[in-house]
C-alpha positions in Angstrom: 6.7 58.2 35.1 9.3 55.9 36.8 7.4 56.3 40.1 4.2 55.4 38.3 5.7 52.2 36.9 7.1 51.2 40.3 3.8 51.8 42.0 1.9 49.7 39.6 4.3 46.8 38.8 5.8 46.9 42.3 4.8 48.4 45.7 6.6 51.7 45.2 10.3 52.0 45.8 12.9 52.7 48.5 15.6 55.3 47.8 18.0 52.4 47.0 15.5 50.9 44.6 15.1 54.3 42.8 18.9 54.5 42.4 18.9 51.1 40.7 16.0 51.6 38.4 17.0 55.2 37.5 19.9 53.8 35.5 17.6 52.0 33.1 15.4 53.4 30.4 11.7 53.1 31.2 11.1 50.2 28.8 14.0 48.5 30.6 12.4 48.9 34.0 9.1 47.4 32.6 11.1 44.5 31.1 13.1 43.9 34.3 10.0 43.8 36.5 8.0 41.6 34.1 10.9 39.1 33.4 11.3 38.5 37.1 12.4 34.9 36.7 15.8 36.3 35.9 16.2 37.8 39.4 17.1 35.6 42.4 14.3 34.5 44.7 16.3 34.4 47.9 14.4 37.1 49.8 13.2 34.7 52.5 16.9 34.1 53.5 17.0 37.8 54.5 14.5 37.4 57.3 16.1 38.2 60.7 18.9 40.1 58.9 19.3 43.4 60.7 19.6 45.3 57.4 16.0 44.4 56.5 12.6 45.0 58.1 12.0 42.7 61.1 9.5 40.0 62.0 8.1 39.4 65.4 8.4 35.8 66.6 6.2 34.2 69.2 8.5 31.2 69.8 9.9 29.8 66.6 9.1 31.8 63.4 7.1 29.2 61.5 5.5 30.8 58.4 4.6 27.4 56.9 2.4 26.4 59.8 1.4 29.6 61.7 -0.8 32.0 59.8 0.4 35.2 61.4 4.0 34.3 60.6 2.9 33.6 57.0 1.4 37.0 56.8 4.6 38.6 58.1 6.6 36.6 55.6 4.5 37.8 52.7 4.7 41.5 53.8 8.5 41.0 54.2 8.6 39.7 50.6 6.6 42.7 49.3 9.0 45.1 50.9 12.2 43.4 49.9 11.8 40.9 47.0 13.9 41.4 43.9 10.9 40.1 42.1 8.2 42.6 43.2 6.0 42.0 40.2 5.8 38.4 41.2 4.3 39.4 44.6 2.1 42.0 42.9 0.7 39.3 40.6 0.2 36.9 43.5 -1.8 39.6 45.2 -3.9 40.0 42.1 -4.6 36.3 41.8 -5.3 36.0 45.5 -8.2 38.4 45.0 -9.3 36.7 41.7 -9.3 33.2 43.2 -10.4 34.6 46.6 -9.9 31.9 49.2 -10.1 32.5 52.9 -7.9 30.9 55.6 -10.7 30.8 58.2 -12.8 28.2 56.5 -9.8 26.0 55.7 -8.6 26.2 59.3 -12.1 25.5 60.6 -12.1 22.4 58.6 -8.5 21.0 59.0 -6.8 23.1 61.7 -4.3 25.9 61.7 -1.2 24.0 60.6 -2.8 22.4 57.6 -4.6 25.6 56.6 -1.4 27.6 56.7 0.4 25.1 54.6 -2.5 25.2 52.1 -2.6 29.0 51.9 1.2 29.7 51.5 3.4 26.8 52.4 6.8 26.5 50.8 7.5 23.0 49.4 10.4 21.1 50.9 10.8 23.4 53.9 8.8 21.3 56.3 8.2 17.5 56.4 5.0 16.8 54.6 4.9 20.1 52.9 3.2 20.8 49.6 3.1 24.1 47.6 0.5 26.5 49.1 -2.0 28.5 47.0 -0.1 31.8 47.0 3.1 29.9 46.0 1.1 28.4 43.2 0.3 32.0 42.1 3.9 33.0 42.3 4.9 30.0 40.2 2.2 30.1 37.5 0.8 33.6 37.7 2.6 34.7 34.5 2.2 31.6 32.5 -0.7 30.1 30.6 -4.0 30.8 32.2 -5.5 27.4 31.4 -2.6 25.8 33.3 -3.2 28.1 36.2 -6.9 27.3 36.3 -6.2 23.6 36.3 -3.8 23.8 39.2 -6.2 26.2 41.0 -8.9 23.6 40.6 -6.6 20.9 42.2 -5.3 23.3 44.9 -6.1 21.9 48.4 -7.2 25.2 49.8 -9.6 25.7 46.9 -10.9 22.2 47.3 -11.9 23.1 50.8 -13.0 26.7 50.1 -15.4 25.7 47.3 -16.3 22.3 48.6 -14.6 20.3 45.9 -13.5 17.8 48.5 -17.2 16.9 48.9 -18.0 16.6 45.2 -19.1 13.0 44.6 -21.2 11.4 41.9 -24.3 10.8 44.1 -24.3 14.5 45.2 -22.6 16.7 42.7 -21.4 19.9 44.4 -22.0 23.0 42.3 -19.8 25.6 44.1 -16.6 25.3 42.2 -18.2 24.8 38.8 -20.3 28.0 39.3 -17.4 30.2 40.4 -15.2 28.8 37.7 -17.6 30.3 35.2 -18.9 33.3 37.1 -15.7 34.6 38.7 -12.7 32.9 37.3 -13.4 32.9 33.6 -16.3 34.3 31.4 -18.4 36.1 34.0 -22.1 36.4 34.5 -24.3 36.2 31.4 -22.2 33.6 29.5 -23.5 30.4 31.0 -26.7 28.9 32.3 -27.8 27.0 35.4 -27.7 23.8 33.3 -24.1 24.6 32.6 -23.5 24.9 36.3 -25.0 21.5 37.0 -23.0 19.9 34.1 -19.8 21.5 35.5 -20.5 20.0 38.9 -20.7 16.6 37.3 -17.5 17.2 35.4 -15.6 17.7 38.7 -17.0 14.8 40.6 -14.1 12.9 42.1 -11.7 15.9 42.2 -11.2 15.4 45.9 -8.6 15.5 48.7 -6.7 12.9 50.7 -4.4 13.0 53.7 -0.9 11.8 53.0 2.5 11.7 54.6 3.1 10.7 58.2 -0.4 11.2 59.4 0.4 11.1 63.1 0.7 14.9 63.4 -0.3 17.9 61.3 3.3 18.9 61.0 4.3 15.7 59.2 1.2 15.1 57.1 -0.4 17.1 54.3 -3.6 17.2 52.2 -3.2 16.8 48.5 -5.5 16.6 45.4 -6.6 13.1 44.3 -8.8 12.1 41.4 -11.2 9.6 42.9 -12.4 7.6 39.9 -14.9 5.7 42.0 -16.7 9.0 42.7 -16.7 10.4 39.2 -19.8 10.6 37.0 -18.6 9.0 33.7 -21.7 9.9 31.7 -21.7 12.6 28.9 -22.1 16.3 29.9 -23.6 18.8 27.5 -23.0 22.6 27.7 -24.5 25.6 25.9 -21.1 26.5 24.6 -18.3 24.7 22.8 -16.2 22.5 25.1 -14.4 20.2 22.7 -11.6 21.1 20.3 -13.9 20.3 17.3 -16.5 22.8 18.5 -18.7 20.2 20.1 -20.8 21.1 23.1 -20.8 17.7 24.7 -18.0 16.1 26.7 -18.4 12.4 25.7 -18.9 9.6 28.1 -15.6 8.2 29.4 -14.6 5.4 31.7 -14.4 6.6 35.3 -10.7 6.0 35.2 -10.3 8.5 32.4 -12.8 11.0 33.9 -10.3 13.6 35.1 -10.0 14.6 31.5 -13.6 16.0 31.7 -12.4 18.8 34.0 -9.4 19.5 31.9 -11.5 19.8 28.8 -13.9 22.2 30.4 -11.2 24.4 31.9 -9.3 24.7 28.7 -12.5 25.5 26.8 -13.4 28.2 29.3 -9.9 29.6 29.3 -10.1 30.0 25.5 -13.4 31.7 25.3 -13.1 35.3 24.1 -15.3 36.4 27.0 -12.7 35.2 29.4 -10.0 37.1 27.6 -12.1 40.3 27.7 -12.8 39.9 31.4 -9.1 39.3 32.2 -8.1 42.3 30.1 -10.5 44.6 32.0 -9.5 43.2 35.4 -5.8 43.7 34.6 -6.5 47.2 33.3 -8.3 48.1 36.6 -5.5 46.7 38.7 -2.5 47.9 36.8 -3.7 51.0 35.0 -6.9 52.8 36.1 -10.1 52.5 38.1 -11.2 55.9 37.0 -11.7 55.1 33.3 -12.4 52.0 31.2 -9.8 50.6 28.8 -10.4 51.5 25.1 -12.1 48.9 22.9 -8.9 48.8 20.9 -6.7 47.9 23.9 -9.1 45.2 25.0 -9.3 43.8 21.5 -5.5 43.8 21.3 -5.1 42.1 24.6 -7.7 39.6 23.8 -6.1 38.6 20.5 -2.7 38.5 22.1 -4.0 36.1 24.8 -5.9 33.9 22.3 -3.0 33.8 19.8 -0.5 32.9 22.5 -2.3 29.9 24.0 -3.8 31.9 26.9 -0.4 33.2 27.9 -0.7 35.9 30.6 2.7 37.4 30.2 2.1 38.1 26.5 -1.1 39.8 27.5 0.6 42.0 30.1 3.4 42.9 27.8 0.7 44.4 25.5 -0.8 46.2 28.5 2.5 47.6 29.9 3.6 48.9 26.6 0.3 50.6 25.8 -0.1 54.3 25.7 -2.9 53.9 28.2 -0.5 52.6 30.8 2.3 55.0 30.0 0.2 58.0 29.5 0.4 60.6 32.3 -3.4 60.4 32.8 -3.0 57.0 34.3 -0.9 58.3 37.2 -2.6 58.1 40.6 -5.7 56.6 38.8 -6.1 53.8 41.3 -7.1 53.6 44.9 -4.4 51.9 47.0 -5.3 48.6 48.5 -4.5 48.7 52.3 -1.5 46.3 51.8 -0.2 48.4 48.8 -0.5 51.5 51.0 1.3 50.0 53.9 4.2 48.5 51.9 4.7 51.7 49.8 4.7 53.8 53.0 7.3 51.5 54.6 9.5 51.4 51.5 9.4 55.2 51.1 9.9 55.9 54.9 12.4 53.3 56.0 12.3 50.3 58.3 15.2 50.4 60.7 14.1 48.8 63.9 10.6 48.2 62.5 8.7 44.9 62.4 6.2 44.0 59.7 4.1 42.7 62.7 3.3 46.4 63.4 1.2 46.4 60.3 -0.9 43.4 61.2 -3.7 45.0 63.2 -3.7 48.2 61.2 -4.3 46.2 58.0 -7.3 44.5 59.6 -8.7 47.9 60.6 -8.1 49.2 57.0 -10.2 46.3 55.7 -7.6 43.9 54.3 -6.2 40.9 56.0 -3.9 38.7 53.9 -5.3 35.2 53.2 -8.7 36.4 54.4 -10.8 37.9 51.5 -14.4 38.3 52.8 -16.1 36.0 50.3 -15.7 34.4 46.8 -16.0 37.8 45.2 -12.8 39.0 46.9 -12.4 42.4 48.5 -14.6 45.4 47.5 -12.2 47.5 45.6 -11.9 51.2 44.5 -13.5 53.7 46.8 -15.1 50.9 48.8 -11.8 50.6 50.6 -12.5 54.0 52.3 -14.7 54.8 55.2 -14.2 57.1 58.1 -12.9 54.3 60.2 -10.5 52.8 57.6 -9.1 56.2 56.7 -8.5 56.9 60.3 -6.6 53.6 60.5 -4.4 54.7 57.6 -3.7 58.0 59.3 -2.9 56.3 62.6 -0.5 53.9 60.8 1.2 56.9 59.2 1.7 58.4 62.6 3.0 55.2 64.1 5.4 54.6 61.2 6.8 58.2 61.3 7.3 58.1 65.1 9.2 54.8 64.7 11.3 56.2 61.9 11.9 59.7 63.1 15.7 59.4 63.4 15.9 57.6 60.1 14.0 60.4 58.5 16.2 63.0 60.2 19.3 61.5 58.8 17.9 61.1 55.3 16.6 64.7 55.3 19.8 66.2 56.6 20.7 67.8 53.2 17.3 69.6 53.2 17.7 71.1 56.7 18.5 74.6 55.2 14.9 75.8 55.2 11.2 74.6 55.5 10.9 75.0 51.7 13.9 72.6 51.2 12.5 70.0 53.6 9.1 70.2 51.9 10.6 69.7 48.5 12.7 66.8 49.8 9.6 65.1 51.2 7.5 65.6 48.1 10.1 63.8 46.1 10.5 61.0 48.7 6.8 60.3 49.2 4.9 59.7 46.0 1.5 61.3 46.5 -0.9 62.7 43.9 -0.2 66.4 43.3 -1.1 68.6 46.3 -3.0 71.9 45.8 -1.2 75.2 46.4 -3.3 75.6 49.6 -2.2 72.2 50.9 1.4 72.8 50.2 1.0 76.2 52.0 -0.4 74.4 55.0 2.6 72.1 55.0 4.9 75.1 55.1 2.8 76.6 57.9 3.3 73.4 59.9 7.0 73.5 59.4 7.3 77.1 60.5 5.2 76.6 63.7 7.0 76.5 67.0 9.7 79.1 66.5 12.3 80.2 64.0 13.7 77.6 61.6 17.3 76.5 62.7 17.5 73.1 61.1 18.9 71.6 64.3 18.9 67.8 64.8 15.9 68.0 67.2 13.9 70.3 65.0 14.7 68.2 61.9 13.7 64.9 63.6 10.4 66.4 64.8 9.5 68.2 61.6 10.6 65.5 59.2 8.5 62.9 61.0 5.6 65.3 61.4 5.6 66.3 57.8 5.9 62.7 56.7 2.8 61.8 58.9 0.8 64.6 57.2 1.8 63.5 53.7 1.4 59.7 54.2 -1.9 60.3 56.0 -3.3 62.6 53.4 -6.0 61.8 50.9 -3.6 62.4 48.1 -1.3 59.6 49.3 -4.1 57.0 49.1 -4.0 57.0 45.3 -1.6 54.5 43.6 
C-alpha cells in the first residue's frame, strides 16, 4: 500500500525515498505528502549537482526563457523534489487549465512564452510568475482564488484570447471554457451565459512592462483596462450574486473588474463544480476503472463547499477514504507518459543520465510538457496507448536500462545468488501490476538463457539490465 500511495501522490519512489517513508505510518505518509509546504523547496539548487540526474545544456541553462530547458527543469523537479505532491498537482492543473506553449510563442516569441509558461519570479530581470508556478503556489488552496489568478494569467490571456477581449467585440473563448472545462461542465449553462461571460471579462487584457528594449528584460502582465470594459448589467441563468440574484448590476467601468470576480466566485461555489472536481480528482488520484461512490462525491462536495472551496480539505477527504486506501484501487490508473518516465527513472537510478534523454521519447509517447493538444487537455486513460506509443515506452525502457546497467548491477549484488533471487529483487524494486505465473516463468527463462548461472559481475550487469527492460517495458508496468 505504501507503493500505491507514492505512485498516486508522488511519481513513485527511489530506494532512498522508500527508506524514508517506510519509517512513517501510512497516514503519516499521506499527511507528509499533502502538507508539502513544510518541506523545503530548494530542489532547483541541486541542478548540475553530480548526485542528481543531469540536464543537458546548449549554452547557458536558461529554464526561464528557453522552453526545452524549462521542460528539463520540471522533469528534474518531478524526480527530486521534496514536495512531489506539489509537482503532481501542478501536472493535474496543467491538464485542467490546458494551455499550450506553441500559441503563446507564436504570438510573443520564445522568451516571453517560456516566462509565461513556467518562469520563476525574481530569477531574471523582468520576470513574473509563470503559469505552472501559479499552480504550484495556489494548487492546494481555494479554488476560487486559483480561478481568479488563472483568469489573469498572461499565458491564459493569450491562449484563450482574453488579451483581445474589448467592449466593442466581446471575446467568448475564456468565458465558455471557464464554464465548460474549468468549473460546472456541459449542461449547466446556456449560450446566453457564454455571451454574458464574455462581456464580464471585457478589459481583462495584457500589457508589456519592464525594460521593453529586449524580451529578456520585459514581461507581459495582466491589466484591467477600464476603457475597454462593458459596464452594463449582465444576466445569467444561474445565481451569480451573494443574495442569489442572477444579474451582475451595472457598475462604473473603473469598478468593472469586480464583474469577473463575482462570476468566478459564483461558478466556483456551484455544487456542479464541486461534483466535477471530485470526479476529476478521483480519476487522477484513485481510479480510471471505476466511478467514485455517490457517498464519496457527496462528502467531497460538502467538504469543498463548507470550507470556502478549499482544495486541500477536499483532497484530505479523498486520501483518507476507503476507496483510495482499498487494495482494489492499486494499479487502477493508466500512467501518463511523464508519470511513466519519472517513475522508471526513480526506480532504476540516474547516475550519468540526463533528463534530456526523455524529451523525444515523451513526444513519441504522446505527452510534451507545456504542450497539451487543445483546450480539453490530453486524451487520458487507454487513449495514451497505441502501437507506436507503446513501442516508444519499450524503447525508453531499453535506453534507460542500458544507461544504468552498472548501477543496476551494483544494486542487485545481494541477489546474485540465483535467477529466482534476482527476479524477486526486481519485482520489489519495480512496481508493476501483478504478473501472471506464465509471465514470471518467462522472466526466469530469460535469466537462465545463455549458460549456467554464476552471478558474475558481467552476467549480473547484463541480466539485471535486461530483466529491468522487460519489466519496465511490460504492459503491467504501464498501470499506476
